[in-house]
C-alpha positions in Angstrom: -101.4 -11.1 34.9 -98.9 -8.5 33.6 -100.8 -5.8 35.6 -100.6 -8.0 38.7 -96.9 -8.4 38.3 -96.3 -4.7 37.7 -98.2 -3.7 40.8 -96.4 -6.2 42.9 -93.0 -5.1 41.6 -93.9 -1.5 42.3 -95.0 -2.3 45.9 -91.8 -4.4 46.4 -89.6 -1.5 45.3 -91.3 0.9 47.6 -91.1 -1.4 50.6 -87.4 -2.1 49.9 -86.8 1.7 49.8 -88.5 2.1 53.2 -86.6 -0.9 54.5 -83.3 0.6 53.4 -84.0 3.8 55.4 -84.9 1.9 58.5 -81.9 -0.4 58.3 -79.5 2.5 57.6 -80.8 4.5 60.6 -80.7 1.4 62.8 -77.2 0.4 61.9 -75.9 4.0 62.3 -77.6 4.3 65.7 -76.3 1.0 67.1 -72.8 0.6 65.6 -69.7 2.7 65.2 -67.8 2.4 61.9 -64.7 3.8 63.6 -64.9 1.5 66.7 -61.7 -0.3 65.7 -59.5 2.9 65.5 -61.2 4.4 68.5 -59.9 1.5 70.6 -61.5 -1.9 69.5 -65.1 -2.8 68.9 -66.0 -2.1 72.5 -64.7 1.5 72.4 -62.2 0.9 75.2 -58.8 2.4 74.4 -57.1 -0.1 76.6 -58.3 -2.9 74.3 -55.9 -1.9 71.5 -53.1 -0.5 73.6 -53.3 3.2 72.9 -56.0 5.6 71.8 -56.0 6.8 68.2 -55.3 10.4 67.7 -58.1 12.9 67.3 -56.7 13.9 64.0 -56.9 10.4 62.6 -60.5 10.0 63.8 -61.5 13.3 62.2 -59.9 12.4 59.0 -61.7 9.1 58.9 -65.0 10.7 59.7 -64.5 13.1 56.7 -63.4 10.3 54.4 -66.5 8.2 55.3 -68.8 11.2 55.4 -69.8 10.7 59.0 -69.5 14.4 59.7 -72.4 15.2 57.4 -76.1 15.0 58.3 -77.7 11.6 58.5 -80.0 12.3 55.5 -77.0 13.2 53.3 -75.1 10.1 54.5 -78.1 7.9 53.5 -78.4 9.5 50.1 -74.7 9.0 49.4 -74.8 5.4 50.6 -77.9 4.6 48.6 -76.4 6.0 45.4 -73.2 3.9 45.9 -75.3 0.8 46.8 -77.5 1.0 43.8 -74.4 1.3 41.5 -72.8 -1.8 43.2 -70.2 0.2 45.1 -70.6 -1.3 48.6 -67.2 -0.2 49.9 -64.7 -2.5 51.6 -64.6 -4.4 54.8 -62.9 -2.6 57.7 -61.5 -6.0 58.8 -60.4 -7.9 55.7 -60.0 -4.8 53.4 -61.7 -6.8 50.7 -64.6 -5.6 48.5 -67.9 -6.1 50.3 -69.7 -6.8 47.1 -67.2 -9.5 46.2 -67.4 -11.1 49.6 -71.2 -11.1 49.6 -71.4 -12.4 46.1 -69.2 -15.4 47.0 -70.9 -16.1 50.3 -74.3 -15.7 48.8 -73.7 -18.5 46.2 -72.7 -20.9 49.0 -75.8 -20.0 51.0 -78.1 -20.2 48.0 -77.1 -23.8 47.5 -78.1 -24.6 51.1 -81.4 -22.6 50.9 -82.5 -24.0 47.6 -81.9 -27.6 48.6 -83.6 -27.1 52.0 -86.6 -25.6 50.3 -86.9 -28.5 47.8 -86.5 -31.1 50.5 -89.0 -29.3 52.8 -91.6 -29.0 50.0 -91.3 -32.6 49.1 -91.6 -33.8 52.7 -94.4 -31.4 53.5 -96.6 -32.2 50.5 -96.2 -36.0 51.0 -96.8 -35.9 54.7 -99.7 -33.4 54.4 -101.5 -35.4 51.7 -101.0 -38.7 53.5 -102.3 -37.3 56.8 -105.3 -35.6 55.1 -106.2 -38.7 53.1 -106.3 -40.7 56.3 -107.4 -38.4 59.1 -107.3 -39.6 62.7 -105.6 -42.9 61.6 -102.4 -44.3 63.2 -100.3 -42.9 60.3 -101.9 -39.5 60.7 -101.1 -39.4 64.5 -97.6 -40.7 64.0 -96.6 -38.2 61.3 -98.4 -35.3 63.2 -96.4 -36.3 66.3 -93.1 -36.2 64.4 -94.1 -32.8 62.9 -94.6 -31.4 66.4 -91.2 -32.8 67.5 -89.6 -31.1 64.5 -91.3 -27.8 65.3 -90.2 -27.9 69.0 -86.6 -29.0 68.5 -84.1 -26.1 68.4 -82.0 -26.0 65.3 -78.6 -25.9 67.0 -79.6 -29.0 69.2 -80.7 -31.0 66.2 -77.4 -30.0 64.4 -75.4 -31.4 67.3 -77.5 -34.6 67.4 -77.0 -35.0 63.6 -73.3 -34.6 63.9 -73.1 -37.2 66.7 -75.5 -39.8 65.1 -74.8 -39.3 61.4 -71.1 -38.6 61.5 -69.3 -40.1 64.5 -71.5 -43.0 65.5 -71.7 -44.7 62.0 -67.9 -44.3 61.6 -67.3 -46.0 64.9 -70.0 -48.6 64.5 -69.0 -49.7 61.0 -65.3 -49.1 61.4 -65.1 -46.6 58.5 -62.0 -44.7 57.5 -64.2 -41.7 56.6 -67.6 -40.7 57.9 -70.6 -41.1 55.7 -71.4 -37.3 56.0 -69.0 -34.5 56.8 -69.8 -31.8 59.3 -67.1 -29.1 58.6 -66.7 -26.9 55.7 -67.7 -26.9 52.0 -65.3 -29.5 50.7 -62.7 -31.9 52.0 -59.0 -31.2 52.1 -58.4 -34.8 50.9 -58.8 -35.0 47.0 -60.7 -37.7 45.3 -63.5 -38.2 47.8 -66.6 -39.5 46.0 -69.7 -37.2 46.2 -67.6 -34.9 48.4 -69.8 -31.8 48.1 -73.1 -33.7 48.6 -71.7 -35.3 51.8 -70.9 -31.9 53.1 -74.2 -30.4 52.0 -76.5 -33.1 53.5 -76.3 -32.2 57.2 -76.8 -28.4 56.9 -79.7 -28.9 54.5 -81.2 -31.4 56.9 -81.0 -29.0 59.8 -82.4 -26.1 57.8 -85.4 -28.2 56.5 -86.4 -29.7 59.8 -88.6 -27.0 61.2 -89.6 -25.8 57.8 -90.9 -29.2 56.6 -92.6 -29.8 59.9 -94.5 -26.5 59.8 -95.4 -26.8 56.1 -96.7 -30.3 56.6 -99.2 -29.0 59.2 -100.4 -26.2 56.8 -100.8 -28.7 53.9 -102.7 -31.1 56.1 -105.1 -28.4 57.4 -105.6 -27.0 53.9 -106.2 -30.4 52.4 -108.8 -31.3 55.1 -110.7 -28.1 54.2 -110.6 -28.8 50.5 -111.5 -32.5 50.6 -114.9 -31.7 52.2 -115.8 -29.2 49.5 -118.9 -30.0 47.3 -116.9 -30.2 44.1 -114.6 -32.9 45.6 -117.6 -35.0 46.6 -119.1 -34.5 43.2 -115.8 -35.7 41.6 -115.8 -38.8 43.8 -119.5 -39.5 42.9 -118.6 -39.4 39.2 -116.1 -42.2 39.8 -112.9 -40.1 39.4 -110.0 -42.1 40.9 -109.1 -41.2 44.5 -105.5 -40.4 43.6 -106.5 -38.0 40.8 -109.0 -36.3 43.1 -106.4 -35.7 45.7 -103.6 -34.6 43.5 -105.3 -32.8 40.6 -108.2 -31.1 42.4 -107.6 -31.1 46.2 -103.9 -30.5 46.3 -103.9 -27.6 43.7 -106.5 -25.7 45.7 -104.9 -26.5 49.0 -101.6 -24.9 47.8 -103.3 -21.5 47.3 -103.2 -20.4 51.0 -100.0 -22.4 51.5 -98.2 -20.4 48.9 -98.4 -17.1 50.9 -97.4 -18.8 54.1 -94.4 -20.6 52.6 -92.9 -17.4 51.2 -92.7 -15.8 54.6 -91.4 -19.0 56.2 -88.6 -19.2 53.6 -87.6 -15.7 54.5 -86.9 -16.9 58.1 -84.3 -19.3 56.7 -81.8 -16.5 56.9 -82.0 -16.7 60.7 -81.5 -20.5 60.6 -78.7 -20.1 58.1 -76.6 -18.2 60.7 -76.9 -21.1 63.2 -76.4 -23.9 60.7 -73.4 -22.2 58.9 -71.7 -21.4 62.3 -72.1 -25.0 63.5 -71.0 -26.7 60.3 -68.4 -24.0 59.4 -70.1 -23.4 56.1 -68.6 -20.3 54.3 -71.8 -18.5 53.5 -73.9 -15.5 54.4 -74.7 -16.6 57.9 -71.0 -17.0 58.9 -70.2 -13.7 57.2 -72.8 -11.8 59.1 -71.8 -13.4 62.4 -68.1 -12.5 61.9 -69.0 -9.0 60.8 -71.3 -8.4 63.7 -68.7 -9.6 66.3 -66.0 -7.5 64.6 -68.2 -4.4 64.4 -67.7 -4.3 60.6 -70.7 -2.1 59.7 -69.5 -1.9 56.0 -70.5 -5.6 55.8 -73.5 -5.6 58.1 -75.6 -3.0 56.2 -75.3 -4.5 52.7 -75.9 -7.9 54.3 -79.2 -6.8 55.8 -80.2 -5.2 52.5 -79.5 -8.4 50.6 -81.5 -10.4 53.2 -84.4 -7.9 52.9 -84.3 -8.1 49.1 -84.3 -11.9 49.3 -87.5 -11.9 51.5 -89.3 -9.4 49.2 -88.3 -11.5 46.1 -89.8 -14.6 47.7 -93.0 -12.8 48.5 -93.2 -11.4 45.0 -92.7 -14.9 43.6 -95.4 -16.2 45.9 -97.8 -13.5 44.7 -97.1 -14.5 41.1 -97.7 -18.2 41.8 -100.8 -17.3 43.7 -102.1 -15.5 40.6 -101.3 -18.6 38.5 -103.1 -20.9 40.9 -106.2 -18.7 41.6 -107.8 -16.8 38.7 -109.6 -14.5 41.2 -106.2 -13.0 42.2 -105.4 -12.3 38.5 -108.7 -10.5 38.1 -108.2 -8.3 41.1 
């Protein structure tokens, strides 16, 4: 098992290094760190009133190292990045590392709760559907899963705000809504369960498509497993149905699901941008959107590196879990 972990860590480090090269070249080719002083993020001098002097631009290029070869720029940036020196935002003039650290914690809370909710819903729905294939319950839950897969996240977020925030408040004549749809906390002190009431809707939106997709994977994997000879043998020996499903079938069904789920969780960073924008949640998604609109490359590049590291970390964890679930993987 230790050898498996060591190999996976080495591969993850190599992939992250290649990803850093690709991201650095991509960001340098598509964005201009000096767009603001050249005349706004569009590069139009009229946008800022007057064009910056050539001397100022040359001085900034020397200060940022933009006059050096691209390979030298990358090596310098990587050295600073590894040491935790990520520079400062060209817009807010705050430390990028500090901003990302603060926003990452807010986003982590959304992602962790969305993953836990999605896992719980997917396992329950998948097991129920697989234990009663082609029944009314199976068709109903499968239909709801397809609805969740096909519904755009931003549209579901708007529906959730309307039907879970405004409609209950109007219908029951409440002074405050049951759930809040803006920000991390209320400006009014003393609101019971304030953070959870803000957290509920973004988590619900993030977990919609994830739980719908995972429930289909769990159902398909369970149907493959329950027809296996060892499952029939366990039933013939009189092992209780619930024990067969949970202890034998579900454990083996989670083996292929583990790899799929890790990649799907990585896609949450795309959904986070939409959810945090709609619900004004001060996290990584909102930070990336604001930096992209402002042309703040000092924030965009570290953000992309953190997102890539997050995805690779999840894949590494899934490989370790796969080794724990399947002895054949440990032996390979």
